[in-house]
C-alpha positions in Angstrom: 0.0 0.0 0.0 1.4 3.4 -1.0 2.2 6.0 1.6 -0.1 9.1 1.5 3.0 11.1 1.1 4.5 9.2 -1.9 2.7 11.2 -4.5 5.6 13.1 -5.9 6.2 10.9 -9.0 7.5 13.0 -11.8 4.9 13.4 -14.6 4.8 15.5 -17.8 2.8 18.7 -17.6 0.1 17.3 -20.0 -0.2 13.9 -18.3 -3.3 13.0 -16.3 -2.9 13.0 -12.5 -3.9 9.5 -11.4 -5.6 11.0 -8.3 -7.8 13.3 -10.4 -11.4 13.7 -9.5 -13.7 11.2 -11.2 -15.2 13.8 -13.6 -11.7 14.7 -14.8 -10.3 11.2 -14.8 -13.1 9.5 -16.6 -14.6 12.6 -18.3 -13.8 14.1 -21.7 -10.9 16.1 -20.4 -9.2 13.0 -19.0 -9.9 11.0 -22.1 -8.2 13.6 -24.3 -5.1 13.5 -22.1 -4.8 9.7 -22.1 -2.3 7.9 -24.3 -3.8 6.3 -27.4 -4.8 2.7 -27.2 -3.7 0.4 -30.0 -6.6 -1.1 -31.8 -5.2 -4.6 -32.2 -4.8 -5.3 -28.5 -6.2 -8.3 -26.7 -6.9 -6.7 -23.4 -8.9 -9.0 -21.2 -10.1 -12.6 -21.6 -13.6 -13.0 -20.3 -14.9 -15.3 -17.6 -13.8 -18.9 -17.7 -10.5 -18.4 -19.4 -7.3 -16.8 -18.1 -8.7 -15.6 -14.7 -10.1 -19.0 -13.9 -6.8 -20.7 -15.0 -4.8 -18.3 -12.8 -6.7 -19.5 -9.7 -7.0 -23.2 -10.5 -3.9 -24.3 -12.3 -1.1 -21.8 -11.7 0.9 -21.0 -8.7 0.9 -17.3 -7.9 3.6 -15.3 -9.7 5.6 -12.4 -8.4 4.0 -9.1 -9.2 7.2 -7.4 -10.5 7.8 -10.1 -13.1 4.5 -9.8 -15.0 5.3 -6.5 -16.7 8.6 -5.0 -17.6 7.8 -1.5 -16.6 10.8 -0.7 -14.3 9.9 2.0 -11.7 7.1 3.5 -13.8 3.7 3.3 -12.1 1.7 0.4 -13.6 -1.4 1.1 -15.7 -4.1 -1.3 -16.8 -6.0 -1.5 -20.0 -9.5 -2.5 -18.9 -12.8 -3.1 -20.9 -15.3 -1.8 -18.4 -18.5 -3.8 -18.8 -17.0 -7.3 -19.2 -14.5 -6.8 -16.4 -17.2 -5.4 -14.1 -19.4 -8.4 -14.8 -16.6 -10.9 -14.2 -15.5 -9.1 -11.0 -19.0 -9.3 -9.5 -19.5 -12.9 -10.6 -16.3 -14.0 -8.9 -16.0 -11.8 -5.8 -19.5 -10.6 -4.8 -20.6 -13.8 -3.3 -23.4 -12.4 -1.2 -24.9 -10.5 -4.2 -25.1 -7.1 -2.7 -23.1 -5.3 -5.4 -20.2 -4.7 -3.0 -17.0 -6.5 -2.3 -16.2 -6.8 1.4 -14.4 -9.0 3.9 -17.6 -10.9 4.2 -17.5 -12.1 0.6 -15.7 -15.5 0.2 -14.5 -15.2 -3.4 -11.0 -16.0 -4.6 -9.9 -12.4 -3.8 -7.8 -12.1 -7.0 -8.5 -10.9 -10.5 -6.0 -10.5 -13.4 -5.8 -7.3 -15.5 -3.8 -6.7 -18.7 -1.2 -3.9 -18.4 -1.3 -0.9 -20.7 2.4 -1.0 -21.3 2.0 -4.5 -22.9 -1.1 -3.5 -24.8 -3.0 -5.9 -22.6 -0.9 -8.9 -23.2 0.9 -9.2 -19.8 -1.3 -9.6 -16.9 -1.1 -8.7 -13.2 -2.9 -9.9 -10.2 -5.2 -7.5 -8.3 -5.4 -9.1 -4.9 -7.3 -8.6 -1.7 -10.6 -7.1 -0.7 -9.4 -3.5 -0.7 -7.9 -3.4 -4.2 -10.8 -5.4 -5.6 -13.4 -3.2 -4.0 -11.6 -0.2 -5.3 -11.6 -1.8 -8.8 -15.4 -2.3 -8.4 -15.8 1.4 -7.4 -13.6 2.7 -10.3 -15.4 0.5 -12.9 -18.8 1.6 -11.6 -17.9 5.2 -11.9 -16.3 4.8 -15.3 -19.5 3.0 -16.5 -21.5 6.0 -15.2 -19.5 8.2 -17.5 -20.3 6.0 -20.5 -16.7 4.6 -20.8 -16.4 1.2 -22.5 -12.6 1.0 -22.0 -10.3 2.7 -19.7 -6.6 3.1 -18.9 -6.6 2.6 -15.1 -3.7 3.6 -12.8 -2.8 1.0 -10.3 -2.3 3.9 -7.8 -6.1 4.3 -7.7 -6.4 0.7 -6.6 -3.7 0.5 -3.9 -4.0 4.1 -2.7 -3.5 4.7 0.9 -7.0 4.5 2.5 -6.6 7.7 4.4 -5.6 9.5 1.3 -8.3 7.9 -0.8 -11.1 8.7 1.6 -9.9 12.3 2.1 -9.7 12.7 -1.7 -13.2 11.3 -2.3 -14.6 13.6 0.4 -13.0 16.7 -1.2 -13.5 15.9 -4.9 -16.7 13.9 -4.9 -18.7 13.5 -1.8 -19.3 17.2 -1.1 -20.4 17.8 -4.7 -22.7 14.8 -4.7 -24.3 16.1 -1.5 -24.9 19.6 -2.8 -28.4 20.7 -3.6 -30.2 23.9 -4.6 -33.9 24.7 -5.0 -34.9 26.3 -8.2 -36.4 25.4 -11.6 -33.5 23.2 -12.6 -34.3 20.6 -10.0 -37.6 21.4 -8.4 -39.4 18.4 -9.8 -36.9 16.2 -8.0 -36.2 18.0 -4.8 -39.9 19.0 -4.4 -41.0 15.4 -4.1 -40.8 14.0 -0.6 -40.4 10.3 0.2 -42.1 11.2 3.6 -45.2 12.5 1.8 -47.9 9.9 2.7 -50.8 11.9 1.1 -52.9 10.3 -1.8 -51.4 12.6 -4.4 -47.7 13.4 -3.8 -46.5 16.2 -6.0 -43.8 18.9 -5.9 -45.0 21.8 -3.7 -43.2 24.8 -2.4 -44.3 27.3 0.2 -43.0 30.9 -0.2 -42.9 33.4 2.7 -44.7 36.7 2.2 -41.5 38.6 2.4 -40.2 37.0 -0.8 -42.6 38.1 -3.6 -39.9 37.7 -6.2 -39.7 34.0 -5.4 -43.5 33.6 -5.6 -43.4 35.2 -9.1 -40.5 33.0 -10.1 -42.1 29.7 -9.1 -45.6 30.7 -10.4 -44.0 31.5 -13.8 -42.2 28.2 -13.7 -45.4 26.2 -12.9 -47.1 27.8 -15.9 -44.2 27.2 -18.3 -43.7 23.6 -17.2 -47.2 22.2 -16.4 -45.9 18.6 -16.7 -44.0 18.9 -13.4 -47.3 19.7 -11.5 -45.6 22.2 -9.3 -47.9 23.6 -6.6 -46.9 27.1 -5.5 -48.3 28.3 -2.2 -48.0 31.5 -0.2 -47.1 30.9 3.5 -49.9 33.1 4.8 -49.4 33.1 8.5 -46.8 35.2 10.2 -47.3 33.4 13.5 -46.3 29.7 13.4 -48.7 27.8 15.7 -49.2 24.1 16.1 -52.6 24.4 14.5 -51.2 26.2 11.5 -48.5 23.6 10.9 -51.1 20.8 11.3 -53.4 22.3 8.7 -50.6 22.2 6.2 -50.1 18.5 6.6 -52.5 17.5 3.9 -50.4 19.5 1.5 -46.8 19.0 2.6 -44.1 20.8 0.7 -40.7 22.5 0.6 -40.1 25.7 2.4 -38.4 28.2 0.1 -34.8 29.2 1.0 -32.5 31.9 -0.3 -32.1 32.7 -4.0 -29.8 35.0 -5.9 -30.1 37.0 -9.1 -27.9 36.1 -12.0 -27.7 36.5 -15.7 -28.6 33.5 -17.7 -25.7 32.8 -20.1 -28.0 31.4 -22.8 -30.6 34.2 -22.9 -28.6 37.1 -21.4 -31.6 37.8 -19.2 -31.7 38.1 -15.5 -33.3 35.4 -13.4 -33.2 33.7 -10.0 -31.4 30.6 -8.9 -31.2 28.9 -5.5 -28.2 29.3 -3.2 -26.6 25.8 -2.8 -26.5 23.8 0.4 -25.2 20.5 1.5 -27.6 17.8 2.7 -26.7 15.0 5.2 -27.1 12.1 2.7 -29.2 9.0 2.4 -32.9 9.6 2.9 -32.1 13.1 4.4 -32.3 15.2 1.3 -33.3 18.6 2.7 -31.5 21.6 4.2 -30.9 20.4 7.8 -30.0 22.6 10.8 -27.1 21.3 12.9 -25.9 18.9 10.2 -25.1 22.0 8.1 -22.8 23.4 10.9 -20.9 20.2 11.2 -20.6 19.9 7.4 -19.3 23.5 7.2 -16.3 22.6 9.3 -15.2 20.0 6.7 -16.1 22.3 3.8 -13.9 25.1 5.1 -11.0 22.7 5.6 -11.5 21.5 2.0 -11.6 25.1 0.7 -15.3 25.0 -0.1 -15.9 28.3 1.5 -18.5 29.1 -1.2 -20.8 26.3 0.1 -20.3 27.1 3.8 -21.0 30.8 3.1 -24.1 29.9 1.1 -25.5 27.8 3.9 -25.1 30.7 6.3 -27.0 32.9 3.9 -29.7 30.3 3.7 -30.0 30.3 7.5 -30.2 34.0 7.6 -33.1 33.9 5.0 -34.9 31.3 7.2 -34.6 33.4 10.3 -35.6 36.6 8.6 -38.7 35.1 7.0 -39.7 32.1 9.2 -38.2 33.2 12.5 -36.0 30.1 13.0 -33.5 27.7 11.6 -35.5 24.6 10.8 -35.0 20.9 11.7 -35.2 20.8 7.8 -37.0 22.9 5.2 -40.2 21.0 4.9 -43.6 22.4 5.9 -44.1 19.9 8.7 -41.0 21.2 10.4 -42.2 24.8 10.6 -42.7 24.6 14.4 -39.4 22.8 15.0 -35.9 24.1 15.2 -32.5 22.4 15.9 -29.4 23.0 18.0 -28.2 26.5 17.2 -24.7 27.0 15.8 -25.1 30.0 13.6 -22.7 32.4 15.3 -19.7 30.0 15.3 -20.5 29.0 11.8 -20.6 32.5 10.5 -17.4 33.5 12.3 -15.6 30.6 10.8 -16.7 31.6 7.4 -15.8 35.2 8.0 -12.3 34.2 8.9 -12.0 32.7 5.4 -13.5 35.7 3.5 -12.5 38.7 5.7 -10.5 40.3 2.8 -13.5 40.3 0.5 -15.4 43.6 0.1 -18.8 42.3 1.5 -17.3 40.3 4.4 -18.4 42.6 7.2 -21.9 42.9 5.7 -22.1 39.1 5.6 -21.1 38.9 9.3 -23.5 41.7 10.3 -26.4 39.9 8.6 -25.5 36.6 10.4 -25.2 38.2 13.8 -28.5 40.1 13.4 -30.1 36.8 12.4 -28.7 35.0 15.4 -30.0 37.8 17.7 -33.5 37.4 16.2 -33.4 33.7 16.6 -32.1 34.0 20.2 -34.9 36.3 21.3 -37.7 34.9 19.2 -37.1 31.1 19.7 -34.8 30.3 22.6 -35.6 33.1 25.0 -39.3 33.1 24.5 -42.2 30.9 25.5 -42.5 27.9 25.4 -38.8 27.2 25.3 -37.6 29.5 28.0 -38.0 28.3 31.6 -38.7 31.5 33.6 -37.6 30.0 36.9 -34.1 28.9 36.0 -33.6 31.3 33.1 -32.4 28.3 31.0 -33.8 27.1 27.7 -35.4 23.9 26.6 -36.2 22.1 23.3 -40.0 22.6 23.3 -41.4 23.1 19.8 -45.0 23.8 19.0 -47.2 21.1 17.4 -50.5 19.4 17.3 -51.2 15.7 16.7 -49.0 13.0 15.3 -45.8 14.0 13.5 -46.7 13.4 9.9 -43.2 12.8 8.6 -42.8 9.4 10.3 -43.8 6.1 8.7 -47.4 5.2 9.2 -46.5 2.3 11.5 -44.0 4.2 13.6 -46.4 5.1 16.4 -48.8 2.1 16.1 -47.8 0.6 19.5 -48.4 4.0 21.1 -51.7 4.7 19.4 -53.3 1.3 19.4 -54.6 1.4 23.0 -56.2 4.8 22.4 -57.8 3.7 19.2 -59.2 0.6 20.9 -60.5 2.8 23.7 -62.6 4.8 21.2 -63.6 1.8 19.1 -61.6 3.0 16.1 -59.0 1.8 13.7 -55.6 3.4 14.0 -56.2 5.5 10.9 -59.6 6.7 12.1 -58.2 7.6 15.5 -55.2 9.6 14.0 -57.7 11.7 11.9 -59.9 12.3 14.9 -57.0 13.1 17.3 -55.2 15.4 14.9 -58.4 17.4 14.3 -58.9 17.7 18.1 -62.3 16.1 18.0 -60.9 13.6 20.5 -58.8 14.9 23.4 -56.2 12.7 25.1 -54.0 14.8 27.4 -51.6 11.9 28.0 -51.0 11.5 24.3 -50.5 15.3 24.0 -47.8 15.0 26.5 -46.2 12.1 24.7 -46.0 13.9 21.4 -44.8 17.2 23.1 -41.8 15.3 24.2 -41.4 13.4 21.0 -41.2 16.6 19.0 -38.7 18.0 21.5 -36.5 14.9 21.1 -36.5 15.6 17.3 -35.8 19.3 17.8 -32.8 18.3 19.9 -31.3 16.4 17.0 -30.9 13.4 19.4 -33.8 11.4 18.1 -34.0 9.1 19.9 -32.5 8.3 23.3 -33.7 7.1 26.7 -32.1 10.2 28.0 -34.9 12.3 26.5 -37.8 9.9 26.1 -41.0 11.2 27.7 -39.2 14.1 29.3 -37.4 16.0 26.6 -39.6 19.1 26.6 -39.1 19.6 30.3 -35.3 19.5 30.2 -32.9 22.4 30.4 -30.2 20.4 28.6 -26.5 21.0 28.9 -26.1 20.9 25.1 -28.7 23.6 24.3 -27.6 25.9 27.1 -23.9 25.5 26.1 -24.8 26.6 22.6 -26.7 29.6 23.8 -23.9 30.6 26.1 -21.7 30.5 23.0 -24.2 32.7 21.1 -24.0 35.2 23.9 -20.2 35.3 24.0 -19.9 35.4 20.2 -22.4 38.2 19.8 -20.8 40.3 22.5 -17.3 39.9 21.1 -18.5 40.5 17.5 -20.4 43.6 18.3 -17.4 44.9 20.3 -14.6 44.0 17.9 -16.3 44.5 14.5 -19.1 47.0 14.9 -17.8 49.6 17.2 -19.8 48.3 20.2 -23.1 49.3 18.5 -25.2 47.2 16.2 -28.3 48.6 14.5 -31.2 46.1 14.3 -33.5 46.7 11.3 -37.2 45.6 11.6 -36.8 42.4 9.6 -34.3 41.1 12.2 -36.3 42.0 15.3 -38.3 39.3 17.0 -41.5 39.9 19.0 -40.7 41.9 22.1 -37.8 43.7 20.5 -37.9 47.4 19.5 -37.5 47.8 15.8 -34.4 49.9 14.9 -32.9 49.4 18.4 -29.2 49.1 19.0 -27.4 46.1 20.5 -24.2 46.6 22.6 -21.7 44.1 23.9 -22.2 44.9 27.6 -25.8 43.5 27.5 -24.6 40.3 25.9 -21.7 40.0 28.3 -24.2 40.1 31.2 -26.4 37.5 29.5 -23.5 35.1 29.2 -22.5 35.5 32.8 -26.0 35.0 34.0 -26.4 31.8 31.9 -23.1 30.5 33.0 -24.1 30.9 36.7 -27.4 29.1 36.0 -25.6 26.3 34.2 -23.3 25.9 37.3 -26.2 26.0 39.6 -28.6 23.6 37.9 -26.5 21.5 35.5 -23.1 21.0 37.1 -22.6 18.0 39.4 -19.5 18.5 41.5 -19.4 15.0 42.9 -19.5 13.3 39.5 -17.4 15.9 37.8 -19.7 16.5 34.8 -22.9 18.2 33.6 -26.4 16.8 33.7 -29.7 17.9 32.2 -32.2 19.5 34.6 -35.9 18.7 34.8 -37.6 22.1 35.0 -41.0 20.6 36.0 -39.8 18.3 38.7 -37.0 20.8 39.6 -34.4 18.1 39.9 -31.2 17.2 38.1 -31.3 14.1 35.9 -28.9 11.2 36.2 -28.3 10.2 32.5 -24.6 10.4 31.7 -24.3 11.9 28.2 -21.4 12.9 26.0 -23.1 16.3 25.7 -21.4 17.2 28.9 -18.3 18.0 26.7 -20.3 20.7 24.9 -19.6 23.0 27.8 -15.9 22.7 27.0 -16.6 23.4 23.3 -18.5 26.6 24.2 -16.2 27.7 26.9 -18.9 27.6 29.6 -16.8 25.2 31.8 -14.1 26.7 34.1 -10.6 25.2 33.9 -11.3 23.3 37.1 -14.6 21.9 35.7 -12.8 20.9 32.5 -10.2 19.1 34.4 -12.8 17.2 36.4 -14.5 16.1 33.2 -11.3 14.9 31.7 -10.5 12.9 34.9 -13.9 11.6 35.8 -16.2 11.8 32.8 -14.0 11.0 29.9 -13.2 7.4 30.9 -16.9 6.7 31.1 -17.4 7.5 27.4 -14.2 6.5 25.7 -14.5 3.3 23.7 -12.6 1.5 20.9 -13.7 3.9 18.2 -14.1 7.2 20.1 -16.8 8.5 22.3 -20.1 6.7 23.0 -23.2 9.0 23.1 -24.1 7.8 26.6 -22.9 5.3 29.2 -24.2 1.7 29.2 -25.3 2.2 32.8 -27.4 5.2 32.0 -29.0 3.5 29.0 -30.1 0.5 31.1 -31.0 -3.0 30.0 -32.4 -3.4 26.5 -34.4 -6.2 24.9 -37.5 -7.0 22.9 -39.7 -4.8 25.2 -37.1 -2.1 25.5 -35.2 -1.8 22.2 -31.9 0.1 21.8 -32.1 3.8 20.8 -29.6 5.1 18.2 -28.3 8.0 20.4 -27.6 5.7 23.3 -24.8 3.3 24.1 -23.0 1.7 22.2 -23.3 4.2 19.3 -21.1 7.1 18.5 -21.9 10.1 16.3 -19.7 12.6 14.5 -21.1 15.7 16.2 -20.2 14.3 19.7 -16.6 13.6 18.5 -16.1 17.0 16.8 -17.3 19.1 19.7 -15.4 17.0 22.3 -12.2 17.3 20.3 -12.6 21.0 19.9 -13.4 21.4 23.6 -10.4 19.4 24.7 -8.1 21.5 22.5 -9.6 24.6 23.9 -8.6 23.7 27.4 -5.1 22.4 26.4 -5.9 18.7 26.5 -4.1 18.0 23.2 -3.1 14.4 23.9 -6.7 13.5 24.8 -8.0 15.2 21.7 -5.4 13.4 19.5 -6.2 10.0 21.0 -9.9 10.3 20.6 -9.6 11.7 17.1 -7.2 8.8 16.2 -9.7 6.2 17.5 -12.6 7.6 15.5 -10.5 8.0 12.3 -9.2 4.5 12.6 -12.7 3.1 13.0 -14.0 5.0 10.0 -11.0 4.1 7.9 -11.1 0.4 8.8 -14.8 0.2 7.8 -14.0 2.1 4.6 -11.1 -0.3 3.9 -13.0 -3.6 4.6 -16.5 -2.7 3.4 -16.2 -1.3 -0.1 -15.6 2.3 0.8 -18.6 2.7 3.1 -19.1 5.9 5.2 -22.2 6.0 7.3 -24.3 8.2 9.5 -23.3 6.6 12.9 -21.1 3.8 14.2 -21.1 1.3 17.0 -17.9 2.5 18.6 -17.5 -0.6 20.7 -17.2 -3.0 17.6 -13.7 -3.4 16.1 -14.8 -5.4 13.0 -18.0 -4.0 11.5 -18.9 -0.8 13.4 -21.0 0.5 10.6 -23.6 -2.2 11.1 -26.2 -0.5 13.2 -29.7 -2.0 13.4 -31.2 0.3 16.1 -34.4 2.1 15.1 -33.8 3.5 11.6 -30.8 1.4 10.6 -27.9 3.3 9.1 -27.8 5.8 6.3 -25.0 5.6 3.8 -24.6 1.8 3.6 -27.1 1.0 0.9 -25.3 1.5 -2.4 -24.5 -0.4 -5.5 -20.9 -0.6 -6.5 -19.6 2.7 -5.1 -20.5 5.0 -2.2 -21.0 8.4 -3.8 -21.8 10.7 -0.9 -20.5 9.2 2.4 -22.5 11.0 5.1 -22.3 14.7 5.6 -21.1 15.1 9.2 -18.9 12.0 9.1 -17.2 13.4 6.0 -16.6 16.6 8.0 -15.4 14.7 11.1 -12.9 12.8 9.0 -11.2 15.8 7.4 -11.3 17.7 10.7 -9.9 14.8 12.7 -6.9 14.7 10.3 -6.1 18.2 11.2 -5.8 17.2 14.9 -3.7 14.1 14.7 0.1 14.4 14.1 2.1 13.2 11.1 3.1 9.9 12.8 -0.5 9.2 13.6 -1.6 9.8 10.0 1.0 7.4 8.8 -0.1 4.8 11.3 -3.8 5.3 10.3 -2.8 4.7 6.6 -1.3 1.4 7.7 -4.5 0.6 9.6 -2.8 0.5 13.0 -5.2 0.3 15.9 -4.7 2.8 18.7 -3.5 0.3 21.2 -0.8 -0.9 18.9 0.3 2.6 17.9 0.4 3.7 21.5 2.4 0.7 22.6 4.9 1.2 19.8 5.4 4.9 20.5 5.8 4.2 24.2 8.5 1.7 23.4 10.2 4.1 21.0 10.2 6.7 23.7 11.8 4.3 26.2 14.7 3.4 23.9 15.3 7.0 23.0 13.9 7.3 19.4 
């Protein structure tokens, strides 16, 4: 396997880089820069001939003897369709269109070399190289290629380098969406639309008449797409209003920009792009976007990160909040707030641009409106503690879930009223039947979803009552960021125009840093009073109804370090007492096994509980540890997570998934709790990864040192690497 640093082979200026992005390597530009293939070559003998003989009658030959190419990197001449068919026939023994360590094929295939015009053949051996061959052939086939010249370096590429390259050159682009006429018939359809006549539909806020005109014109010009354009008529988002839209679910319009159509020369609108999480999550999500932006900025995709901030500002200006996602049934629901940190990170990258300060000013104004209108207002604000809760408005059963998702909850109530489940849901949603206990259940269910931690026994049946450490750490960060930004960038005086004033604010008022400093100090005191547990050395959520601290041990305790809400002494306590509770083979678990409790048929596992680990928990913990000077701990945790992700990528056909079982060394991507795992269901090649895991990977690589990167490329587990480095230190290396 090649080192990630051994990419300095001398090539002519016109020669194609073997690590080019797929659209270059297999596209027309790459084809033009490839050497010509002689027409009389015999490149590959199909199934049943030379490959079969290689396995059954010949002893293995030394790789170097098959092609007299000296030190030149080897290239293969490959007919795409026949090789792909033969590869799958031989190696994909479980028939899932992937080649993994679970397949029991011969694990070898012979390819003809380009230097010999296909005559000399070379063994491609092992799961990793064969799965990479499957991926490359699948991609080439997608570009319409019948025959390719394939660099061996794309097959034996260091796995850390390969995954990093794919994230940067492929995954981000494949996860990028926009909402406008070019794609509305696709993005407008919703797989979670259970109505009798699903169709593309978009809701436009009253403050964006130019978008209403645009989509109305589009619907008239293209009647075949059946686009339904609706004004969003209510300025106050109530549970009843959201419920009444459920019969006509649709997209919520996000930001657009004016541009000149190069074909017509006329001005028109187009959607600002954003990155989606992946899998079935194909909308503009809240906290996923923040995590993704960290990776985007590292990968020099500032354009996308900036665009997502502008989309958030549009949402807050016109809808009052950042959504769970931009669908009509999420109108009452937000997600963990990260806008200030996201905007400041983008600003650092664009601060020399002419409009950089205007960009930052808009983002801070939007965050102030969101802070006052959502998090410091009823029903989310707890007036006694002064802390905030996830507590979205809503009526009835959440419509975005599968019809069977709540059957076990609803069945006793339906039987009580002598109705079928379907009849009961209609009656309950319309409020013709009142069931206070069911109202309470769905209040907490919506709060769990707003928290982003759906689902967990930490939050079940209590979420809406909890002042959580995660939310209040984020709001503390808002307060500190806003104070600092107003002081440093805006002369300690920020004008608030009416469109960025929430209810209760005075239009055209001015914000000063002193007010926000006081708010942050007040919240920090409340966090210490209600959420910090001195004996256990970590933070816990607080039940504002029962007025007692909860006992569930959650990795969200480290969010206080990310935000700076913890004192140095508290941070030290968490590193000493809390960190060992959460650290596992592949990084941090979301919660401890003891807190989760016993699981079984009657109490199934929840995906945000032990033994699962999620990218956001890793990212925020690493950042928090670095903030307080715990570099070794951050490096160790990052290494463990990166190793786990890389090993699954190496062994399982390039898979990158939504979440991992961080206690499993062999197949951590196999998660069967609740909704399964997004990102694992693909044919031939993974094209997207998963948004926040992509980001965690490229971010984690900025934390670990050079020696760690090399060890990761060699798939060295943490325990082995740590033992070897300790031994090296003892002998004086």
